[in-house]
N, C-alpha and C positions, 0 to 999 in steps of 0.2 A: 503493501500500500504507501502509495509516495504522499508525499506531506504536499498536496497543491494547494498551498495557499500563500499568496501574492499581496501580502500586506505587514505591515511593520518591520520587521528584520529582515524576514524572510524573504522580503521585494529586493534587499541587498544579496540575494544570495550565502544568506547564512542561517544557521539552520539554529533554532533557537530554543535551545534543550528548556530552560529554564521554563519558557511559556508553554511549552508541550506537559511537563508536569506540575504548572499553577506555580510556581513559586519563586520569591522576588531573585533577582540577580546579585544579591549578597550572599544567600541560601546557605549553610551550614552542610555537612555531610548529614548531621542529624537533622537537618530540616527538611533533606533531600529525600531519606529513607522514609522518614515517619508520611511525607507526602506519599510515597512510591506502596508503599506498604495499602492508604486510604487507596489510592486508584487501584491497586489489585484487585483489593475486597466487589471490587465492582466490574472488574475488566476479565479477571482471568479464568478459564474454562472451570476451573472446578468450584469458583466460590459466584460467579457471575448469574445471575437470574434474571432469564430472559424469557419471554413468551411465545419465541419460536427459536428454531436452530440456526434460520439465516440471521437475527438479531446476534443470537449467539457467535456464529462465527464472525461478524465484524465485531465486536469486543476482541475476541479471541485476535483480530487482524491489529485493531487500533494498540493493545496490550504489545503482542511482539514483534510490529514495526515502528511506533515509534516510542511508545512509554518505556519499554526495556534500553533500549539505546540512547534514551535521555539520560534511566540512569546508571547506565553503567560510564556513561561521560561524567556526569556532575558528582559521584559517587567517592570514586577515588581522587584521593588529592594531587594525583599527579596530571591527571586529565583534567578534571575542574580545575588544577593551576595554570592549564593549557590554553582553556576552553576561558576564563577569565582574562586573559591576557588579549585573546581575542577579540571579548569584549572591550577591554580598554584601547584596543585599537581602531575596533570599529567606533567607538564614539567621536574618537580624533576623524575619523572619514565623515561622521554625518554631520559635524561642526562645518568642513569644506563643502558640505554637498546639500546644505541646508532646503537650497530652492529643487532639491530633486525630492524632497520628504511633504507625502501626500497622507493624510489619516479621515478613516470615515467614522472613527469611531468620538461621540460627542467628550465622552470620557478622557479619551487622549484629549481631545481638543482642547477640554477644560483644564487639563493635567500643564500643559503646556506653556498656561498663564497663570496656574496657581503658585501665590507667593508660600506656602510650606509644601512644598512639590513633594519634599522626601517622604512626611507621613503621610499627607493622601495616599502615594503611591501605592502604600503597605496594606491601604485601609481598603482602596479602591480595588488590589489583586487578591483582597484576600477575599472579597464581594463575589470577584470573577470567578475565581478558583473555587469556590464551592459549589456554583453549581454547572463546570465544566465540563464534566464527565454525565451529569443526570439523562442526560439526551443525547444518543447516540448521533439522532442528526444532525446535532448543531457542536460535535468535538470542533470540527477544523475552523466554524463559525468562531467560538468564542476562543479559540486557539490562537487565533488571527487575532483578535480584539485585546487580548493579553499580550500579545506581541507588542502592537500598537502602543500600547501602556512603556511596554520595556522604552521601545525606541526613544520615547519621547525622555523617559527618565534619564535614561542612559545621556541623548543628546543632554539632558539640562545639568547634567554630573561633569559631562567634559565642558562644557561653557561657563563651567563655575556657578551654576544654577539662575545664567541667566534664561528670561523668559524668552521661546521662541518666535522669530520672526518670521511672518510669509513674505517676509523680501528677501529677493534673491541675494547671497552674501561673494557668489564667485562671480570674475569679472564675467558681462554679459557679450555675449557674440556679437559681430558686428549688424548679421540681417534682421537680429532683436531690435535692437537701437534704431535700424531703418526702419524699420515697418512701426514703430512707434513714430516716428516722425510721419509717415506717411508717403516718403521718398521712395526713391528706386535703391537698389543694392548697389553699391559702388566701393571702390577696394578703400579701406584705411587711409587717412593723410599721413603723410612722411612721417615720422618718430616715433616715440615708447609704444603706441598704440598699436603701431604695425610689428615691433617686437615682442610685445607681449603677447598677439595672438600666434606668433611663431613658437610662444614656448609653449601656450596652452596646448596646441596642435601636437606638439611635439609629445608633450605627456598622456595625452588621448591616446597617441598611438602606440605607448607603451608605459600601459596602466602600472606593471608588476614591476618595472627595472628600479624603483628604488627598494621594495623587500629584497629580489636579487643582490643590489650590491650592499646592503645592512647585512643579508645573511653570510653573504662570501669573505665579511671585513668581522664576522663573529665564528667563523670558521679556520683562517688565518691565525687569528688570536686561540683558537683552540676553543671557541662555548659553541661549540656543534649543536646543543640542546637550544639554545637561543636562535640559531639557526632556521631549525627543524620547524619553530615558531612562526617566522617569518614565511616560510614557504608554503606553510599549510593556510596562510595569509592571505598570500599571495595565490592559491590556488581556488581560495575560493572565488576569485576572481574571474582567473583565467583555467579552468582544470585540463584544459589540452594545451598547456603552454610547455612544451618541450622543456626549456630552461628551467624552466620552477622545478620540473621533475626533478631533472639531475641534478641540480643543486642539494636538493633534499633527501636524493642517495645517498650523494657525497656525506652529506651530514649523517646520517645512520650510520654510514660507513664509517666514520670519525667515531661513533659512539660501539661499534661491535654489535650493531643489530643489522644482520646481515641478509634477513629476509627480508627487513621492509626497502633495505637497499636495491637490492634485486629486482623488487616489484616496483618500484618509480625510475630506477634504470632502465628495466625493458620499457616502460611508460613512455619514458624520454625517448626511447630508438625509433617507437612506435608511429610518432609525431614527427621526428626527427631521425631517422637513421646515421646520421655526421653528426648530433648532435656532441661538442669538444668534450664537454663536463662529465655527461655521460659514457662516451668512450673511455674517457679517463679511468673511470668505476670499473668497466667490462674490465680494461687491462690489469687493474689492482685485482678484480675478484677471480680474472684468471692465474694470474702467479699465487695467488694464493691456493689456489685448487691445485696446481703443480706442487707446490711447497708441501702441504698437506700429504696430497700421493705420496711423495719421496719422503718425506718421514715416516709415513706406515707402511711403506715396504723395507724401508730400513731398517722397523723395531722390526720385523715379519725375520729378516734375514739375520738380525741380532739371535731371535730368538729361535730359528733353525739351527745356527752354530752354535748357540748355548745348549740346546738339546743334542744334536749330535755331539760336542765333545765330552756332555754327561755321559754319555753309553760307552764314549772311548775310554774313558777315565774310569768305568766302573769296572769294564772287560782286562784292563789291567791290570788292574788290582788284586783282579782276581787270579790273573797268570802271575803275577809277584808269589802269593801265598802258594801259589802251587809249586812253583821253584824251588821255594824256602825248604816245602815237605820233602821233597826230593832228596 
């Protein structure tokens, strides 16, 4: 079952596990477990009370495909820390992309202007989560509304509590400005505007470049775990980016996580067979495999020699004893 949600944080290609469980963005492992157990009693096949097999099957699908993955991501200390790091970056991204933010929920709109937004966020979220899984037909709608609440809260936290403005904060495109004035589209005047437009265009063609650069710096400084976080964030934006997969493979290699390194190496080479970083990881893996095979062969050889030498030594001792008796 796919999360067919195009609202809130989901709209930014981000899986909002907190919204799926209906827990606040600062939820602890204990909060996550309590909420998971409560949802389990409603959706788990062994405890689900449904009027038909079809409804019971739907509940089981929600539990297996939505709730379980969210619980696994947020209950573990390490994976929750990684997810929270992604949330932090997402907050910074939302500040820069306020002009693209749209919310349908009146509660979210109210929260965007609220004075005491942190307290109101917790209250509103609790009310929404209580009815989130009451009607299975409305689960996706309720989850989407919670994700809109999370989006507004995350944006306000990242902007130090400032109310959300509907006015675009990014540099407007020349066509927009021209349309507003009622004129025809013309090239910008010579000067700084032209330079700014070129910079924006360059960034739009490569949105993950900043993440790649930071990740490579972390790898060089021997902080591969941080590089993994950067690349996971980048792949949220460009899942088929061969360079991102390749750098992630290298980061996993540095952490001796060979299985994950191989997965992302293969993905990188699938999208670009000539990806240099992926080819470098492949060469490293081949050398390691050769070294491992050589070590195994050497160990077997030594064991065979030891076994052979032991037999000869045993026969030799028996011969010596026989000679003495004679």
